[in-house]
C-alpha positions in Angstrom: 2.7 -0.8 31.5 5.7 -1.3 29.3 6.1 0.8 26.1 6.9 -1.4 23.1 9.5 0.0 20.6 8.0 0.6 17.2 11.5 1.2 15.7 14.4 3.5 15.4 14.2 6.7 13.3 17.3 8.3 11.7 17.1 11.8 10.3 19.1 12.9 7.3 19.7 16.4 5.8 19.5 15.5 2.1 18.3 12.9 -0.3 21.7 11.5 -1.2 22.5 10.6 2.4 19.1 8.9 2.8 19.5 6.9 -0.4 23.0 5.7 0.7 21.6 4.9 4.1 18.8 2.8 2.6 21.2 0.9 0.4 23.5 0.1 3.4 20.6 -0.8 5.6 19.3 -3.2 2.9 22.7 -4.7 2.6 22.9 -5.4 6.3 21.3 -8.5 7.6 20.0 -7.0 10.8 17.5 -4.6 9.3 17.0 -5.6 5.7 13.3 -6.5 5.9 11.8 -3.8 8.1 12.8 -0.4 6.7 10.8 2.5 5.5 12.0 5.8 4.1 10.2 9.2 4.2 11.1 12.2 2.1 9.4 15.5 1.2 9.6 14.7 -2.5 10.1 11.6 -4.7 13.7 10.3 -4.9 14.7 8.5 -8.0 15.8 5.0 -7.2 14.5 5.0 -3.6 11.8 2.5 -4.3 14.3 0.1 -5.9 16.7 0.6 -3.0 14.0 -0.2 -0.5 13.1 -3.4 -2.4 9.6 -2.2 -2.9 7.5 -4.9 -4.4 4.7 -4.4 -6.9 1.2 -4.7 -5.5 -1.4 -6.7 -7.4 -3.8 -3.8 -8.0 -4.2 -4.6 -11.7 -4.9 -8.3 -10.9 -7.7 -7.4 -8.5 -9.2 -4.9 -10.9 -9.3 -7.6 -13.6 -11.0 -10.0 -11.1 -13.5 -7.3 -10.3 -14.2 -6.4 -13.9 -14.7 -10.0 -15.0 -16.7 -11.0 -12.0 -18.9 -7.8 -12.0 -19.6 -7.9 -15.7 -20.2 -11.7 -15.9 -22.5 -11.7 -12.8 -24.5 -8.8 -14.1 -24.9 -10.3 -17.5 -25.9 -13.7 -15.9 -28.4 -11.9 -13.6 -30.1 -10.1 -16.5 -30.2 -13.3 -18.5 -31.6 -15.3 -15.6 -34.3 -12.8 -14.7 -35.4 -12.2 -18.3 -35.3 -15.8 -19.6 -35.6 -18.2 -16.6 -37.1 -16.5 -13.6 -39.6 -14.0 -15.1 -40.0 -14.5 -18.9 -42.3 -12.0 -20.5 -43.2 -12.2 -24.2 -43.5 -8.6 -25.4 -44.7 -8.4 -29.0 -43.1 -11.7 -30.1 -39.6 -10.5 -29.3 -37.1 -13.1 -28.1 -36.6 -13.5 -24.3 -32.9 -13.5 -24.6 -32.2 -10.1 -26.2 -28.5 -9.8 -25.6 -27.9 -6.3 -27.0 -30.1 -4.9 -24.2 -28.0 -6.7 -21.6 -24.7 -5.1 -22.7 -24.9 -1.6 -21.3 -25.7 -2.5 -17.7 -23.0 -5.3 -17.8 -20.4 -2.8 -19.0 -21.3 -0.3 -16.3 -21.0 -3.0 -13.6 -17.7 -4.2 -15.1 -16.3 -0.7 -14.6 -17.9 -0.3 -11.1 -16.5 -3.6 -9.8 -13.1 -3.0 -11.3 -12.8 0.4 -9.6 -14.2 -0.9 -6.3 -11.7 -3.8 -6.1 -8.9 -1.6 -7.3 -9.5 0.9 -4.5 -9.7 -1.9 -1.9 -6.5 -3.3 -3.2 -4.7 0.0 -2.9 -6.0 0.5 0.6 -5.0 -3.0 1.6 -1.5 -2.6 0.0 -0.9 0.7 1.8 -2.2 -0.7 5.1 -4.9 1.9 5.3 -7.0 3.2 6.9 -4.7 3.8 9.8 -5.9 6.6 12.0 -2.7 7.0 14.0 0.9 6.1 13.2 3.5 6.0 16.0 5.7 8.4 13.9 3.2 11.2 14.4 4.2 11.5 18.0 7.8 12.3 17.0 8.2 16.1 16.7 11.2 15.8 14.4 9.2 13.8 12.0 7.0 16.9 11.3 9.8 18.1 9.0 9.4 15.0 6.7 7.0 17.0 4.5 9.3 20.1 4.2 13.0 19.6 4.3 14.1 16.4 6.1 14.6 12.8 5.1 14.0 9.9 7.5 14.8 6.2 7.6 12.8 4.1 10.0 14.0 0.6 11.0 10.9 -1.1 12.3 11.1 -3.2 15.4 8.6 -5.9 14.3 11.3 -8.1 12.8 12.2 -11.0 15.1 15.9 -10.4 14.3 15.6 -6.7 15.4 18.2 -5.8 18.1 17.7 -2.2 19.3 21.3 -1.7 20.5 22.9 -3.1 17.4 20.6 -1.2 15.1 21.2 2.0 17.0 25.0 1.6 16.5 24.5 0.8 12.9 22.3 3.9 12.3 24.8 6.1 14.1 27.5 4.8 11.8 25.5 6.2 8.8 26.1 9.8 10.0 22.5 10.9 10.5 21.6 14.2 12.1 19.8 12.3 14.9 18.6 8.8 15.8 15.5 8.5 18.0 13.4 5.7 19.4 9.8 5.5 18.2 7.5 4.1 20.8 4.4 2.0 19.9 1.3 3.5 21.4 
């Protein structure tokens, strides 16, 4: 059984070196599309240097809000006017003020549900195990080390050329991360 390479992981001592490495890696054609950076705290400008794109969470929340509210309002109207009309004391069948509170509640519910699903999808979660968890050096990513991962899923990925490129960035170490 052959072990597939998930990517190459470079370890840096401080945030400035990581940010400079990310900028150089994005400028290089060999690894521009498949890089990830890990740090123990937020680094200003890192998301822009990585070329992070905005996810469409707000769009999906809007779709959920409009769809949930409209469907609930339609369902109340259909059940009260068309499907099961009951004349109570001569009141109109279509009493729209009574339909508003449940429709508002369902608007909020479906907006939140689709928003959570969009966040999970955008973050590629749930993922029970990540190949980086097997790397013992990576445990320091939450305390005092900074890491740059060049993923191997890019068709243009060349392990030897990328290893040489990362070594030229003066990292503390460069290790291979195996896909499990």
